[in-house]
PDBQT receptor file of N, H, CA, C and O in Angstrom, charges set to zero:
ATOM      1  N   MET A   1     129.488  21.428  25.517  1.00  0.00    +0.000 N 
ATOM      2  CA  MET A   1     129.454  19.992  25.499  1.00  0.00    +0.000 C 
ATOM      3  C   MET A   1     129.766  19.476  26.900  1.00  0.00    +0.000 C 
ATOM      4  O   MET A   1     130.667  19.987  27.566  1.00  0.00    +0.000 OA
ATOM      5  N   ILE A   2     129.046  18.494  27.334  1.00  0.00    +0.000 N 
ATOM      6  H   ILE A   2     128.314  18.079  26.793  1.00  0.00    +0.000 HD
ATOM      7  CA  ILE A   2     129.251  17.922  28.655  1.00  0.00    +0.000 C 
ATOM      8  C   ILE A   2     130.160  16.707  28.522  1.00  0.00    +0.000 C 
ATOM      9  O   ILE A   2     129.897  15.813  27.717  1.00  0.00    +0.000 OA
ATOM     10  N   HIS A   3     131.217  16.677  29.305  1.00  0.00    +0.000 N 
ATOM     11  H   HIS A   3     131.430  17.404  29.959  1.00  0.00    +0.000 HD
ATOM     12  CA  HIS A   3     132.123  15.537  29.307  1.00  0.00    +0.000 C 
ATOM     13  C   HIS A   3     131.920  14.768  30.600  1.00  0.00    +0.000 C 
ATOM     14  O   HIS A   3     132.079  15.321  31.688  1.00  0.00    +0.000 OA
ATOM     15  N   GLN A   4     131.578  13.523  30.486  1.00  0.00    +0.000 N 
ATOM     16  H   GLN A   4     131.448  13.074  29.601  1.00  0.00    +0.000 HD
ATOM     17  CA  GLN A   4     131.378  12.686  31.653  1.00  0.00    +0.000 C 
ATOM     18  C   GLN A   4     132.295  11.486  31.556  1.00  0.00    +0.000 C 
ATOM     19  O   GLN A   4     132.621  11.026  30.462  1.00  0.00    +0.000 OA
ATOM     20  N   ASP A   5     132.706  10.986  32.693  1.00  0.00    +0.000 N 
ATOM     21  H   ASP A   5     132.441  11.360  33.582  1.00  0.00    +0.000 HD
ATOM     22  CA  ASP A   5     133.559   9.800  32.727  1.00  0.00    +0.000 C 
ATOM     23  C   ASP A   5     132.679   8.553  32.713  1.00  0.00    +0.000 C 
ATOM     24  O   ASP A   5     132.447   7.935  33.753  1.00  0.00    +0.000 OA
ATOM     25  N   HIS A   6     132.206   8.200  31.560  1.00  0.00    +0.000 N 
ATOM     26  H   HIS A   6     132.395   8.701  30.716  1.00  0.00    +0.000 HD
ATOM     27  CA  HIS A   6     131.347   7.034  31.385  1.00  0.00    +0.000 C 
ATOM     28  C   HIS A   6     132.205   5.903  30.852  1.00  0.00    +0.000 C 
ATOM     29  O   HIS A   6     133.009   6.125  29.947  1.00  0.00    +0.000 OA
ATOM     30  N   PRO A   7     132.060   4.677  31.392  1.00  0.00    +0.000 N 
ATOM     31  CA  PRO A   7     132.927   3.587  30.949  1.00  0.00    +0.000 C 
ATOM     32  C   PRO A   7     132.745   3.196  29.489  1.00  0.00    +0.000 C 
ATOM     33  O   PRO A   7     133.671   2.655  28.885  1.00  0.00    +0.000 OA
ATOM     34  N   LEU A   8     131.578   3.454  28.905  1.00  0.00    +0.000 N 
ATOM     35  H   LEU A   8     130.826   3.893  29.395  1.00  0.00    +0.000 HD
ATOM     36  CA  LEU A   8     131.344   3.078  27.513  1.00  0.00    +0.000 C 
ATOM     37  C   LEU A   8     131.530   4.232  26.544  1.00  0.00    +0.000 C 
ATOM     38  O   LEU A   8     131.473   4.039  25.329  1.00  0.00    +0.000 OA
ATOM     39  N   ALA A   9     131.753   5.429  27.070  1.00  0.00    +0.000 N 
ATOM     40  H   ALA A   9     131.800   5.585  28.056  1.00  0.00    +0.000 HD
ATOM     41  CA  ALA A   9     131.906   6.587  26.200  1.00  0.00    +0.000 C 
ATOM     42  C   ALA A   9     133.270   6.563  25.531  1.00  0.00    +0.000 C 
ATOM     43  O   ALA A   9     134.262   6.149  26.131  1.00  0.00    +0.000 OA
ATOM     44  N   LYS A  10     133.311   7.007  24.294  1.00  0.00    +0.000 N 
ATOM     45  H   LYS A  10     132.506   7.343  23.806  1.00  0.00    +0.000 HD
ATOM     46  CA  LYS A  10     134.579   7.096  23.592  1.00  0.00    +0.000 C 
ATOM     47  C   LYS A  10     134.596   8.373  22.762  1.00  0.00    +0.000 C 
ATOM     48  O   LYS A  10     133.551   8.920  22.411  1.00  0.00    +0.000 OA
ATOM     49  N   ARG A  11     135.777   8.823  22.464  1.00  0.00    +0.000 N 
ATOM     50  H   ARG A  11     136.626   8.379  22.749  1.00  0.00    +0.000 HD
ATOM     51  CA  ARG A  11     135.918  10.041  21.683  1.00  0.00    +0.000 C 
ATOM     52  C   ARG A  11     135.460   9.804  20.264  1.00  0.00    +0.000 C 
ATOM     53  O   ARG A  11     135.702   8.742  19.692  1.00  0.00    +0.000 OA
ATOM     54  N   GLN A  12     134.798  10.796  19.697  1.00  0.00    +0.000 N 
ATOM     55  H   GLN A  12     134.601  11.660  20.162  1.00  0.00    +0.000 HD
ATOM     56  CA  GLN A  12     134.363  10.684  18.321  1.00  0.00    +0.000 C 
ATOM     57  C   GLN A  12     135.253  11.555  17.453  1.00  0.00    +0.000 C 
ATOM     58  O   GLN A  12     135.765  12.580  17.902  1.00  0.00    +0.000 OA
ATOM     59  N   GLY A  13     135.428  11.149  16.235  1.00  0.00    +0.000 N 
ATOM     60  H   GLY A  13     135.012  10.317  15.870  1.00  0.00    +0.000 HD
ATOM     61  CA  GLY A  13     136.247  11.914  15.309  1.00  0.00    +0.000 C 
ATOM     62  C   GLY A  13     137.429  11.083  14.849  1.00  0.00    +0.000 C 
ATOM     63  O   GLY A  13     137.594   9.929  15.244  1.00  0.00    +0.000 OA
ATOM     64  N   PHE A  14     138.239  11.687  14.014  1.00  0.00    +0.000 N 
ATOM     65  H   PHE A  14     138.105  12.625  13.693  1.00  0.00    +0.000 HD
ATOM     66  CA  PHE A  14     139.410  11.016  13.484  1.00  0.00    +0.000 C 
ATOM     67  C   PHE A  14     140.651  11.528  14.181  1.00  0.00    +0.000 C 
ATOM     68  O   PHE A  14     140.766  12.721  14.464  1.00  0.00    +0.000 OA
ATOM     69  N   ALA A  15     141.568  10.643  14.455  1.00  0.00    +0.000 N 
ATOM     70  H   ALA A  15     141.476   9.674  14.226  1.00  0.00    +0.000 HD
ATOM     71  CA  ALA A  15     142.837  11.050  15.048  1.00  0.00    +0.000 C 
ATOM     72  C   ALA A  15     143.736  11.552  13.926  1.00  0.00    +0.000 C 
ATOM     73  O   ALA A  15     144.000  10.827  12.967  1.00  0.00    +0.000 OA
ATOM     74  N   VAL A  16     144.196  12.762  14.041  1.00  0.00    +0.000 N 
ATOM     75  H   VAL A  16     143.981  13.351  14.820  1.00  0.00    +0.000 HD
ATOM     76  CA  VAL A  16     145.092  13.340  13.047  1.00  0.00    +0.000 C 
ATOM     77  C   VAL A  16     146.318  13.879  13.751  1.00  0.00    +0.000 C 
ATOM     78  O   VAL A  16     146.249  14.330  14.894  1.00  0.00    +0.000 OA
ATOM     79  N   GLU A  17     147.418  13.828  13.068  1.00  0.00    +0.000 N 
ATOM     80  H   GLU A  17     147.473  13.461  12.139  1.00  0.00    +0.000 HD
ATOM     81  CA  GLU A  17     148.673  14.296  13.648  1.00  0.00    +0.000 C 
ATOM     82  C   GLU A  17     148.902  15.738  13.216  1.00  0.00    +0.000 C 
ATOM     83  O   GLU A  17     148.847  16.057  12.029  1.00  0.00    +0.000 OA
ATOM     84  N   HIS A  18     149.160  16.603  14.189  1.00  0.00    +0.000 N 
ATOM     85  H   HIS A  18     149.205  16.343  15.154  1.00  0.00    +0.000 HD
ATOM     86  CA  HIS A  18     149.472  17.989  13.892  1.00  0.00    +0.000 C 
ATOM     87  C   HIS A  18     150.975  18.181  13.952  1.00  0.00    +0.000 C 
ATOM     88  O   HIS A  18     151.641  17.572  14.789  1.00  0.00    +0.000 OA
ATOM     89  N   ARG A  19     151.515  19.005  13.091  1.00  0.00    +0.000 N 
ATOM     90  H   ARG A  19     150.974  19.499  12.411  1.00  0.00    +0.000 HD
ATOM     91  CA  ARG A  19     152.958  19.225  13.022  1.00  0.00    +0.000 C 
ATOM     92  C   ARG A  19     153.470  20.027  14.218  1.00  0.00    +0.000 C 
ATOM     93  O   ARG A  19     154.668  20.006  14.500  1.00  0.00    +0.000 OA
ATOM     94  N   ASP A  20     152.574  20.743  14.934  1.00  0.00    +0.000 N 
ATOM     95  H   ASP A  20     151.601  20.760  14.705  1.00  0.00    +0.000 HD
ATOM     96  CA  ASP A  20     152.996  21.567  16.061  1.00  0.00    +0.000 C 
ATOM     97  C   ASP A  20     153.325  20.724  17.284  1.00  0.00    +0.000 C 
ATOM     98  O   ASP A  20     154.020  21.191  18.187  1.00  0.00    +0.000 OA
ATOM     99  N   PHE A  21     152.842  19.504  17.325  1.00  0.00    +0.000 N 
ATOM    100  H   PHE A  21     152.278  19.124  16.592  1.00  0.00    +0.000 HD
ATOM    101  CA  PHE A  21     153.009  18.659  18.493  1.00  0.00    +0.000 C 
ATOM    102  C   PHE A  21     154.007  17.549  18.209  1.00  0.00    +0.000 C 
ATOM    103  O   PHE A  21     154.428  17.330  17.073  1.00  0.00    +0.000 OA
ATOM    104  N   ALA A  22     154.365  16.864  19.270  1.00  0.00    +0.000 N 
ATOM    105  H   ALA A  22     154.024  17.042  20.193  1.00  0.00    +0.000 HD
ATOM    106  CA  ALA A  22     155.231  15.693  19.121  1.00  0.00    +0.000 C 
ATOM    107  C   ALA A  22     154.452  14.607  18.381  1.00  0.00    +0.000 C 
ATOM    108  O   ALA A  22     153.223  14.591  18.447  1.00  0.00    +0.000 OA
ATOM    109  N   PRO A  23     155.123  13.714  17.691  1.00  0.00    +0.000 N 
ATOM    110  CA  PRO A  23     154.412  12.673  16.922  1.00  0.00    +0.000 C 
ATOM    111  C   PRO A  23     153.537  11.772  17.785  1.00  0.00    +0.000 C 
ATOM    112  O   PRO A  23     152.578  11.185  17.283  1.00  0.00    +0.000 OA
ATOM    113  N   GLN A  24     153.851  11.650  19.081  1.00  0.00    +0.000 N 
ATOM    114  H   GLN A  24     154.630  12.127  19.489  1.00  0.00    +0.000 HD
ATOM    115  CA  GLN A  24     153.062  10.776  19.930  1.00  0.00    +0.000 C 
ATOM    116  C   GLN A  24     151.727  11.408  20.307  1.00  0.00    +0.000 C 
ATOM    117  O   GLN A  24     150.795  10.694  20.678  1.00  0.00    +0.000 OA
ATOM    118  N   GLN A  25     151.618  12.719  20.221  1.00  0.00    +0.000 N 
ATOM    119  H   GLN A  25     152.375  13.299  19.920  1.00  0.00    +0.000 HD
ATOM    120  CA  GLN A  25     150.380  13.394  20.606  1.00  0.00    +0.000 C 
ATOM    121  C   GLN A  25     149.453  13.480  19.403  1.00  0.00    +0.000 C 
ATOM    122  O   GLN A  25     149.856  13.895  18.316  1.00  0.00    +0.000 OA
ATOM    123  N   LEU A  26     148.226  13.088  19.616  1.00  0.00    +0.000 N 
ATOM    124  H   LEU A  26     147.900  12.751  20.499  1.00  0.00    +0.000 HD
ATOM    125  CA  LEU A  26     147.238  13.129  18.549  1.00  0.00    +0.000 C 
ATOM    126  C   LEU A  26     146.106  14.054  18.956  1.00  0.00    +0.000 C 
ATOM    127  O   LEU A  26     145.700  14.069  20.118  1.00  0.00    +0.000 OA
ATOM    128  N   ALA A  27     145.610  14.805  18.032  1.00  0.00    +0.000 N 
ATOM    129  H   ALA A  27     145.941  14.793  17.088  1.00  0.00    +0.000 HD
ATOM    130  CA  ALA A  27     144.460  15.674  18.278  1.00  0.00    +0.000 C 
ATOM    131  C   ALA A  27     143.253  15.054  17.584  1.00  0.00    +0.000 C 
ATOM    132  O   ALA A  27     143.381  14.444  16.522  1.00  0.00    +0.000 OA
ATOM    133  N   PHE A  28     142.105  15.213  18.180  1.00  0.00    +0.000 N 
ATOM    134  H   PHE A  28     142.001  15.708  19.042  1.00  0.00    +0.000 HD
ATOM    135  CA  PHE A  28     140.890  14.662  17.607  1.00  0.00    +0.000 C 
ATOM    136  C   PHE A  28     140.097  15.779  16.948  1.00  0.00    +0.000 C 
ATOM    137  O   PHE A  28     139.863  16.827  17.549  1.00  0.00    +0.000 OA
ATOM    138  N   THR A  29     139.699  15.551  15.741  1.00  0.00    +0.000 N 
ATOM    139  H   THR A  29     139.889  14.700  15.252  1.00  0.00    +0.000 HD
ATOM    140  CA  THR A  29     138.883  16.521  15.026  1.00  0.00    +0.000 C 
ATOM    141  C   THR A  29     137.543  15.863  14.713  1.00  0.00    +0.000 C 
ATOM    142  O   THR A  29     137.487  14.679  14.380  1.00  0.00    +0.000 OA
ATOM    143  N   THR A  30     136.496  16.617  14.820  1.00  0.00    +0.000 N 
ATOM    144  H   THR A  30     136.541  17.579  15.091  1.00  0.00    +0.000 HD
ATOM    145  CA  THR A  30     135.174  16.069  14.540  1.00  0.00    +0.000 C 
ATOM    146  C   THR A  30     134.715  16.544  13.165  1.00  0.00    +0.000 C 
ATOM    147  O   THR A  30     135.205  17.549  12.649  1.00  0.00    +0.000 OA
ATOM    148  N   HIS A  31     133.806  15.839  12.599  1.00  0.00    +0.000 N 
ATOM    149  H   HIS A  31     133.408  15.023  13.018  1.00  0.00    +0.000 HD
ATOM    150  CA  HIS A  31     133.222  16.220  11.320  1.00  0.00    +0.000 C 
ATOM    151  C   HIS A  31     131.726  15.927  11.361  1.00  0.00    +0.000 C 
ATOM    152  O   HIS A  31     131.245  15.196  12.227  1.00  0.00    +0.000 OA
ATOM    153  N   ALA A  32     131.020  16.494  10.434  1.00  0.00    +0.000 N 
ATOM    154  H   ALA A  32     131.411  17.087   9.730  1.00  0.00    +0.000 HD
ATOM    155  CA  ALA A  32     129.573  16.285  10.376  1.00  0.00    +0.000 C 
ATOM    156  C   ALA A  32     129.302  14.833   9.995  1.00  0.00    +0.000 C 
ATOM    157  O   ALA A  32     129.876  14.311   9.039  1.00  0.00    +0.000 OA
ATOM    158  N   GLN A  33     128.430  14.195  10.748  1.00  0.00    +0.000 N 
ATOM    159  H   GLN A  33     127.964  14.618  11.525  1.00  0.00    +0.000 HD
ATOM    160  CA  GLN A  33     128.111  12.808  10.484  1.00  0.00    +0.000 C 
ATOM    161  C   GLN A  33     126.640  12.685  10.120  1.00  0.00    +0.000 C 
ATOM    162  O   GLN A  33     125.786  13.346  10.712  1.00  0.00    +0.000 OA
ATOM    163  N   GLY A  34     126.352  11.843   9.153  1.00  0.00    +0.000 N 
ATOM    164  H   GLY A  34     127.045  11.305   8.672  1.00  0.00    +0.000 HD
ATOM    165  CA  GLY A  34     124.974  11.597   8.765  1.00  0.00    +0.000 C 
ATOM    166  C   GLY A  34     124.484  10.292   9.359  1.00  0.00    +0.000 C 
ATOM    167  O   GLY A  34     125.147   9.687  10.201  1.00  0.00    +0.000 OA
ATOM    168  N   PHE A  35     123.318   9.870   8.910  1.00  0.00    +0.000 N 
ATOM    169  H   PHE A  35     122.780  10.362   8.225  1.00  0.00    +0.000 HD
ATOM    170  CA  PHE A  35     122.759   8.612   9.368  1.00  0.00    +0.000 C 
ATOM    171  C   PHE A  35     123.449   7.458   8.656  1.00  0.00    +0.000 C 
ATOM    172  O   PHE A  35     123.693   7.522   7.451  1.00  0.00    +0.000 OA
ATOM    173  N   THR A  36     123.760   6.419   9.390  1.00  0.00    +0.000 N 
ATOM    174  H   THR A  36     123.562   6.367  10.369  1.00  0.00    +0.000 HD
ATOM    175  CA  THR A  36     124.351   5.231   8.784  1.00  0.00    +0.000 C 
ATOM    176  C   THR A  36     123.238   4.278   8.372  1.00  0.00    +0.000 C 
ATOM    177  O   THR A  36     122.074   4.476   8.720  1.00  0.00    +0.000 OA
ATOM    178  N   THR A  37     123.605   3.253   7.634  1.00  0.00    +0.000 N 
ATOM    179  H   THR A  37     124.551   3.092   7.351  1.00  0.00    +0.000 HD
ATOM    180  CA  THR A  37     122.633   2.237   7.220  1.00  0.00    +0.000 C 
ATOM    181  C   THR A  37     122.051   1.541   8.444  1.00  0.00    +0.000 C 
ATOM    182  O   THR A  37     120.869   1.196   8.467  1.00  0.00    +0.000 OA
ATOM    183  N   GLU A  38     122.893   1.336   9.469  1.00  0.00    +0.000 N 
ATOM    184  H   GLU A  38     123.853   1.616   9.450  1.00  0.00    +0.000 HD
ATOM    185  CA  GLU A  38     122.412   0.700  10.701  1.00  0.00    +0.000 C 
ATOM    186  C   GLU A  38     121.344   1.556  11.378  1.00  0.00    +0.000 C 
ATOM    187  O   GLU A  38     120.352   1.028  11.881  1.00  0.00    +0.000 OA
ATOM    188  N   ASP A  39     121.541   2.885  11.392  1.00  0.00    +0.000 N 
ATOM    189  H   ASP A  39     122.346   3.314  10.984  1.00  0.00    +0.000 HD
ATOM    190  CA  ASP A  39     120.549   3.785  11.987  1.00  0.00    +0.000 C 
ATOM    191  C   ASP A  39     119.218   3.697  11.256  1.00  0.00    +0.000 C 
ATOM    192  O   ASP A  39     118.161   3.650  11.885  1.00  0.00    +0.000 OA
ATOM    193  N   ILE A  40     119.269   3.674   9.943  1.00  0.00    +0.000 N 
ATOM    194  H   ILE A  40     120.128   3.713   9.433  1.00  0.00    +0.000 HD
ATOM    195  CA  ILE A  40     118.041   3.641   9.143  1.00  0.00    +0.000 C 
ATOM    196  C   ILE A  40     117.312   2.317   9.327  1.00  0.00    +0.000 C 
ATOM    197  O   ILE A  40     116.091   2.293   9.482  1.00  0.00    +0.000 OA
ATOM    198  N   LEU A  41     118.062   1.213   9.311  1.00  0.00    +0.000 N 
ATOM    199  H   LEU A  41     119.054   1.233   9.185  1.00  0.00    +0.000 HD
ATOM    200  CA  LEU A  41     117.423  -0.094   9.506  1.00  0.00    +0.000 C 
ATOM    201  C   LEU A  41     116.836  -0.230  10.901  1.00  0.00    +0.000 C 
ATOM    202  O   LEU A  41     115.772  -0.824  11.072  1.00  0.00    +0.000 OA
ATOM    203  N   TRP A  42     117.522   0.316  11.899  1.00  0.00    +0.000 N 
ATOM    204  H   TRP A  42     118.387   0.799  11.760  1.00  0.00    +0.000 HD
ATOM    205  CA  TRP A  42     117.023   0.276  13.275  1.00  0.00    +0.000 C 
ATOM    206  C   TRP A  42     115.716   1.054  13.379  1.00  0.00    +0.000 C 
ATOM    207  O   TRP A  42     114.759   0.579  13.990  1.00  0.00    +0.000 OA
ATOM    208  N   SER A  43     115.671   2.241  12.790  1.00  0.00    +0.000 N 
ATOM    209  H   SER A  43     116.449   2.627  12.294  1.00  0.00    +0.000 HD
ATOM    210  CA  SER A  43     114.450   3.048  12.883  1.00  0.00    +0.000 C 
ATOM    211  C   SER A  43     113.300   2.392  12.121  1.00  0.00    +0.000 C 
ATOM    212  O   SER A  43     112.157   2.439  12.575  1.00  0.00    +0.000 OA
ATOM    213  N   ILE A  44     113.581   1.790  10.987  1.00  0.00    +0.000 N 
ATOM    214  H   ILE A  44     114.510   1.752  10.619  1.00  0.00    +0.000 HD
ATOM    215  CA  ILE A  44     112.527   1.084  10.244  1.00  0.00    +0.000 C 
ATOM    216  C   ILE A  44     112.003  -0.092  11.065  1.00  0.00    +0.000 C 
ATOM    217  O   ILE A  44     110.798  -0.341  11.086  1.00  0.00    +0.000 OA
ATOM    218  N   GLY A  45     112.889  -0.810  11.736  1.00  0.00    +0.000 N 
ATOM    219  H   GLY A  45     113.868  -0.607  11.719  1.00  0.00    +0.000 HD
ATOM    220  CA  GLY A  45     112.466  -1.935  12.566  1.00  0.00    +0.000 C 
ATOM    221  C   GLY A  45     111.612  -1.497  13.733  1.00  0.00    +0.000 C 
ATOM    222  O   GLY A  45     110.596  -2.124  14.034  1.00  0.00    +0.000 OA
ATOM    223  N   ILE A  46     112.016  -0.423  14.396  1.00  0.00    +0.000 N 
ATOM    224  H   ILE A  46     112.841   0.086  14.152  1.00  0.00    +0.000 HD
ATOM    225  CA  ILE A  46     111.240   0.077  15.536  1.00  0.00    +0.000 C 
ATOM    226  C   ILE A  46     109.867   0.544  15.085  1.00  0.00    +0.000 C 
ATOM    227  O   ILE A  46     108.857   0.206  15.702  1.00  0.00    +0.000 OA
ATOM    228  N   TRP A  47     109.828   1.328  13.998  1.00  0.00    +0.000 N 
ATOM    229  H   TRP A  47     110.648   1.603  13.497  1.00  0.00    +0.000 HD
ATOM    230  CA  TRP A  47     108.536   1.848  13.538  1.00  0.00    +0.000 C 
ATOM    231  C   TRP A  47     107.631   0.734  13.019  1.00  0.00    +0.000 C 
ATOM    232  O   TRP A  47     106.415   0.794  13.198  1.00  0.00    +0.000 OA
ATOM    233  N   SER A  48     108.207  -0.275  12.383  1.00  0.00    +0.000 N 
ATOM    234  H   SER A  48     109.195  -0.324  12.237  1.00  0.00    +0.000 HD
ATOM    235  CA  SER A  48     107.359  -1.376  11.910  1.00  0.00    +0.000 C 
ATOM    236  C   SER A  48     106.793  -2.162  13.095  1.00  0.00    +0.000 C 
ATOM    237  O   SER A  48     105.659  -2.637  13.035  1.00  0.00    +0.000 OA
ATOM    238  N   ALA A  49     107.570  -2.303  14.164  1.00  0.00    +0.000 N 
ATOM    239  H   ALA A  49     108.491  -1.917  14.213  1.00  0.00    +0.000 HD
ATOM    240  CA  ALA A  49     107.048  -2.974  15.360  1.00  0.00    +0.000 C 
ATOM    241  C   ALA A  49     105.933  -2.149  15.993  1.00  0.00    +0.000 C 
ATOM    242  O   ALA A  49     104.911  -2.699  16.405  1.00  0.00    +0.000 OA
ATOM    243  N   ILE A  50     106.121  -0.850  16.072  1.00  0.00    +0.000 N 
ATOM    244  H   ILE A  50     106.951  -0.403  15.737  1.00  0.00    +0.000 HD
ATOM    245  CA  ILE A  50     105.092   0.018  16.652  1.00  0.00    +0.000 C 
ATOM    246  C   ILE A  50     103.815  -0.026  15.818  1.00  0.00    +0.000 C 
ATOM    247  O   ILE A  50     102.719  -0.183  16.357  1.00  0.00    +0.000 OA
ATOM    248  N   MET A  51     103.960   0.113  14.507  1.00  0.00    +0.000 N 
ATOM    249  H   MET A  51     104.849   0.241  14.068  1.00  0.00    +0.000 HD
ATOM    250  CA  MET A  51     102.780   0.130  13.635  1.00  0.00    +0.000 C 
ATOM    251  C   MET A  51     102.128  -1.256  13.569  1.00  0.00    +0.000 C 
ATOM    252  O   MET A  51     100.910  -1.359  13.426  1.00  0.00    +0.000 OA
ATOM    253  N   GLY A  52     102.920  -2.305  13.670  1.00  0.00    +0.000 N 
ATOM    254  H   GLY A  52     103.909  -2.221  13.786  1.00  0.00    +0.000 HD
ATOM    255  CA  GLY A  52     102.349  -3.643  13.628  1.00  0.00    +0.000 C 
ATOM    256  C   GLY A  52     101.589  -4.001  14.896  1.00  0.00    +0.000 C 
ATOM    257  O   GLY A  52     100.604  -4.738  14.841  1.00  0.00    +0.000 OA
ATOM    258  N   LEU A  53     102.038  -3.484  16.045  1.00  0.00    +0.000 N 
ATOM    259  H   LEU A  53     102.837  -2.886  16.090  1.00  0.00    +0.000 HD
ATOM    260  CA  LEU A  53     101.377  -3.809  17.307  1.00  0.00    +0.000 C 
ATOM    261  C   LEU A  53     100.264  -2.835  17.677  1.00  0.00    +0.000 C 
ATOM    262  O   LEU A  53      99.465  -3.135  18.564  1.00  0.00    +0.000 OA
ATOM    263  N   SER A  54     100.190  -1.691  17.030  1.00  0.00    +0.000 N 
ATOM    264  H   SER A  54     100.839  -1.448  16.309  1.00  0.00    +0.000 HD
ATOM    265  CA  SER A  54      99.164  -0.715  17.411  1.00  0.00    +0.000 C 
ATOM    266  C   SER A  54      97.740  -1.251  17.226  1.00  0.00    +0.000 C 
ATOM    267  O   SER A  54      96.908  -0.974  18.090  1.00  0.00    +0.000 OA
ATOM    268  N   PRO A  55      97.391  -2.001  16.164  1.00  0.00    +0.000 N 
ATOM    269  CA  PRO A  55      96.034  -2.551  16.089  1.00  0.00    +0.000 C 
ATOM    270  C   PRO A  55      95.752  -3.551  17.219  1.00  0.00    +0.000 C 
ATOM    271  O   PRO A  55      94.630  -3.619  17.721  1.00  0.00    +0.000 OA
ATOM    272  N   VAL A  56      96.753  -4.315  17.613  1.00  0.00    +0.000 N 
ATOM    273  H   VAL A  56      97.665  -4.261  17.206  1.00  0.00    +0.000 HD
ATOM    274  CA  VAL A  56      96.585  -5.271  18.704  1.00  0.00    +0.000 C 
ATOM    275  C   VAL A  56      96.308  -4.526  20.004  1.00  0.00    +0.000 C 
ATOM    276  O   VAL A  56      95.435  -4.923  20.777  1.00  0.00    +0.000 OA
ATOM    277  N   ILE A  57      97.044  -3.455  20.243  1.00  0.00    +0.000 N 
ATOM    278  H   ILE A  57      97.752  -3.133  19.616  1.00  0.00    +0.000 HD
ATOM    279  CA  ILE A  57      96.864  -2.672  21.469  1.00  0.00    +0.000 C 
ATOM    280  C   ILE A  57      95.493  -1.997  21.476  1.00  0.00    +0.000 C 
ATOM    281  O   ILE A  57      94.815  -1.970  22.503  1.00  0.00    +0.000 OA
ATOM    282  N   VAL A  58      95.087  -1.452  20.324  1.00  0.00    +0.000 N 
ATOM    283  H   VAL A  58      95.638  -1.474  19.490  1.00  0.00    +0.000 HD
ATOM    284  CA  VAL A  58      93.762  -0.812  20.249  1.00  0.00    +0.000 C 
ATOM    285  C   VAL A  58      92.657  -1.844  20.473  1.00  0.00    +0.000 C 
ATOM    286  O   VAL A  58      91.704  -1.575  21.204  1.00  0.00    +0.000 OA
ATOM    287  N   PHE A  59      92.769  -3.002  19.863  1.00  0.00    +0.000 N 
ATOM    288  H   PHE A  59      93.544  -3.220  19.269  1.00  0.00    +0.000 HD
ATOM    289  CA  PHE A  59      91.778  -4.058  20.047  1.00  0.00    +0.000 C 
ATOM    290  C   PHE A  59      91.716  -4.468  21.516  1.00  0.00    +0.000 C 
ATOM    291  O   PHE A  59      90.625  -4.641  22.061  1.00  0.00    +0.000 OA
ATOM    292  N   TYR A  60      92.853  -4.622  22.155  1.00  0.00    +0.000 N 
ATOM    293  H   TYR A  60      93.738  -4.482  21.713  1.00  0.00    +0.000 HD
ATOM    294  CA  TYR A  60      92.903  -4.996  23.558  1.00  0.00    +0.000 C 
ATOM    295  C   TYR A  60      92.229  -3.935  24.427  1.00  0.00    +0.000 C 
ATOM    296  O   TYR A  60      91.461  -4.254  25.334  1.00  0.00    +0.000 OA
ATOM    297  N   MET A  61      92.528  -2.672  24.136  1.00  0.00    +0.000 N 
ATOM    298  H   MET A  61      93.152  -2.412  23.399  1.00  0.00    +0.000 HD
ATOM    299  CA  MET A  61      91.923  -1.579  24.913  1.00  0.00    +0.000 C 
ATOM    300  C   MET A  61      90.401  -1.549  24.741  1.00  0.00    +0.000 C 
ATOM    301  O   MET A  61      89.672  -1.275  25.695  1.00  0.00    +0.000 OA
ATOM    302  N   LEU A  62      89.924  -1.832  23.522  1.00  0.00    +0.000 N 
ATOM    303  H   LEU A  62      90.516  -2.055  22.748  1.00  0.00    +0.000 HD
ATOM    304  CA  LEU A  62      88.485  -1.859  23.300  1.00  0.00    +0.000 C 
ATOM    305  C   LEU A  62      87.835  -3.027  24.027  1.00  0.00    +0.000 C 
ATOM    306  O   LEU A  62      86.715  -2.904  24.524  1.00  0.00    +0.000 OA
ATOM    307  N   MET A  63      88.529  -4.159  24.094  1.00  0.00    +0.000 N 
ATOM    308  H   MET A  63      89.438  -4.258  23.691  1.00  0.00    +0.000 HD
ATOM    309  CA  MET A  63      87.952  -5.320  24.772  1.00  0.00    +0.000 C 
ATOM    310  C   MET A  63      87.949  -5.134  26.301  1.00  0.00    +0.000 C 
ATOM    311  O   MET A  63      87.026  -5.592  26.975  1.00  0.00    +0.000 OA
ATOM    312  N   VAL A  64      88.946  -4.486  26.830  1.00  0.00    +0.000 N 
ATOM    313  H   VAL A  64      89.696  -4.114  26.283  1.00  0.00    +0.000 HD
ATOM    314  CA  VAL A  64      89.052  -4.326  28.271  1.00  0.00    +0.000 C 
ATOM    315  C   VAL A  64      88.153  -3.179  28.745  1.00  0.00    +0.000 C 
ATOM    316  O   VAL A  64      87.562  -3.271  29.821  1.00  0.00    +0.000 OA
ATOM    317  N   ALA A  65      88.041  -2.121  27.975  1.00  0.00    +0.000 N 
ATOM    318  H   ALA A  65      88.521  -2.046  27.100  1.00  0.00    +0.000 HD
ATOM    319  CA  ALA A  65      87.291  -0.936  28.421  1.00  0.00    +0.000 C 
ATOM    320  C   ALA A  65      85.808  -1.131  28.454  1.00  0.00    +0.000 C 
ATOM    321  O   ALA A  65      85.073  -0.210  28.811  1.00  0.00    +0.000 OA
TER     322      ALA A  65
């Protein structure tokens, strides 16, 4: 995994407290994540825009060519 110092990057996972460490120290654990509703709606919106504009683009290309 590549770690970069990006200003918008944040750690993913849940903060859990381990008994081996002091209470102030938290370890991050990751878990398998699926697609969220936002991801699905975003992809549907993008694909509908692409499919909706493709006839316009093809018509334009036929008129210009």
